[in-house]
N, C-alpha and C positions, 0 to 999 in steps of 0.2 A: 774673342769669346762670343758665343751665341746664346742668348737667353730665349728659351722656348716655354711658352705658357700652355699648359695642358689642361683642358676642361674635361673632367672625367665624370662617369656616371655615379660612382659611389666610393665607399671606403676601401673596397677590394681593389679597384683600379688605382686609387690613390696610393695604397701600400705597395702595389706592384711597381708603379712608376718610381716611387721613392727608394725602394729597396733592391729592385732588379734593374730597371732601365737606367736610372740616374747614375749609378756607379759605372755602368758601361759607357754612357754617353759623355760623361765628363772626361773620359780618356780621348775623346774627339774634340774637346773644348766646347762641348754643348751642355748647357745647364738648364734642365727642366724645372719648372715650378708648377705645382699642381693646385687646381681649384676644383672642388666638388660642386656639381650642379645643386643649387639650393632648393631643397624640398622640405616638407615637414619631416622632422626626425624624431625618432623615439629612442632616447638614450638607454632605455632598458633592453634594447634589442642588440645582442652581440653580433648578429649577422646582418646588421643594417645595410641596405642597398639603396642608393639615392633614388633611383627610379625617375622616370620622365613622364609627366602627364600631358605635355603638349610641346609642339615645336617652338612656340613662342617663348616658352620658359628657357629653352636652350639659347635662342637668340638674345634674350635679355641678359643671360649670364655671359655670353660671348662679348657683348658690347664693351664693357670696361677692359677686357683683355685686349681686344683689337685696338682700343684707344691708348694702350700702353706704349709709348714711344720708345721705351728701352728694350722692347721685345723684338727679336728677329723674326719670330714665327709664332703663330697661335695654332694649336692643333687640338684634336679631341681624341678621347678613348671612350666610345659609347657603343653599347651592344646593338648589333643589327637586329637581333631577336628582341621583339617587343617594342619596336619603335612606335611612337604615337601615330595615329592614322593621318594626321595633317603634315607629316614629314615630307619634305620635297622629294619628288621622284617616285614615291610609293604608288601613286594613282596610275602611273603609266610605266610601271616597272616591267621589263621584258620577261617573257617566259623562257628563261635561259639558265645557265649554270649559276651557282651561288656567287662565283667570282664576278661574272658579268653583271649580275643584279646589284651587288654591292658597289661595283664601280659606277654603275648608272646612278645610284642614289647618292654616292659621294660627289659625283659631278654636279648633280642637281643641288646638293647642299652647298657646294662651293659657289655655284652660279648665283644662288639666292643671297649668300653673304656678300659676294662681290668684292672681296679684298685680296690682293696679291699675297699678303702675308698669312693668309689662312689656308691650312692644310687639313681637310677633314679626314678622319680615320674612324671607321666603324668596325668593331670586332666581329669577325665571322665565327660562329653566330653569336657568341658571347665569350666573355673572358675564360670560362671554364673549358672551352674547347682546347686552349693551349695546354691544359694539364693532361689531356688524353695523348699527348706526344709520348708520355711515359707511364703506362699502366703500372710499371714496377715501382716508380716513385710515389704514385698515389697510394698503392697498397701498402708500401713500406711506412707511409705516414700514419696508417691505422693498423699497427702490427697484430692486433688481436682479431682482425676480421678475416684475413686470407681470402680475398675476393678477386685475386689477380685474374683468374680465368674469365670471370664476368666482364671485367674491364677490357681484357684482350679481345674478347669476342665482339664487343661493341666497336672497338677501334678497327678491327678487321673488316667491318662492313663498309668502310669508307676509304676513299683514296687518300684523304687528308683529314686530320682532326678538325680542321676548319669547316668541313662539310657536315659536322654533327651539330644540331640541325634545327630548323626553324619551326618548332612545334611545342605546344604547351606541355605535352607529356614527355617529349623526347629531346628537348634542348639539353645541352651538356650538364648544366647545373641540376636539372630535374633527374637526370640519370644518376649523377653522383649522390644526390640526396636519397634516392631509392636504395642504393647499394650501401651507403654510409650515412645513416640518419643523423649522426653527430657532426657531419661536415658543416663547418662554419666558413662562409664565404670570406669574410673580412680577414680572418687569421689563417685558416688552412690554405686557402687558394694561393695567396702570394708566397707563402712558405714553400709549398710544393713546387710552384713555378721557379723559385730560387734554386731549389735542389736540382731541378731538371736542367736549368741553365739556358741562356739565350742561344747558344750554339745549336743545341738540339731543337729548340722551339722553332727557330727561324728556318732550319733545314726542312721541316715538315709543314710549316705554315706559311705558304707563299704570300698571302695578303699581308700578314703581320710583318714578314721580312721586307716587303716592298716599302712599307711605312718606315721601318727602322733604318733602312738604307738612306731614305730621304732625310731623316733626322741626322744621321751620321755625316752626311755630305755637307751639312751646314758648317761643320767645323774643320773639314779637311782630314788630313791624315791623323791617325791616333798617336797619342804621345807615348 
């Protein structure tokens, strides 16, 4: 049995790990436990997102997880979009593809933490990119809207949903909110991802798939 501690950005990622990732990983004898990065929280906000004000905050929250002797691995699920400016690797990030950039930053992150049991993962460009794998499932979740054509047009502009994109106006969640103002990250996001399913998500999202394979390999063959 492999216990994996996952530090996540907010309640959206927490729900995704618990309801979508965990049932899959347990078949590989891998058991994730989730911790949300501690920030000020407003309980009245249904769409609460943890948010990260500084890299030091992440390191502080990672420390007790890394010191947990019962854990095989400590990993993260943090958005690449909106990283704090003091995050390792940002200052010298190459002018390259998004996959090369995120690999560069993850390596700098791993080097700064400096522990073999640490596996950094940054979502390209944020969690909502995974939902663009299936415009049909997004639109079906909001049956009164009928905005499938808009979603399909957005997806068609990119080779992969993970390439949608690192900008304050065009990041995946911003696009969804413009099309569906009622979209709630914490509840709608994980629900839609569950309907899409990991098989489809990992087929179109290379970076996510590479992370998931590493987690699966901790436990060996599926039961």
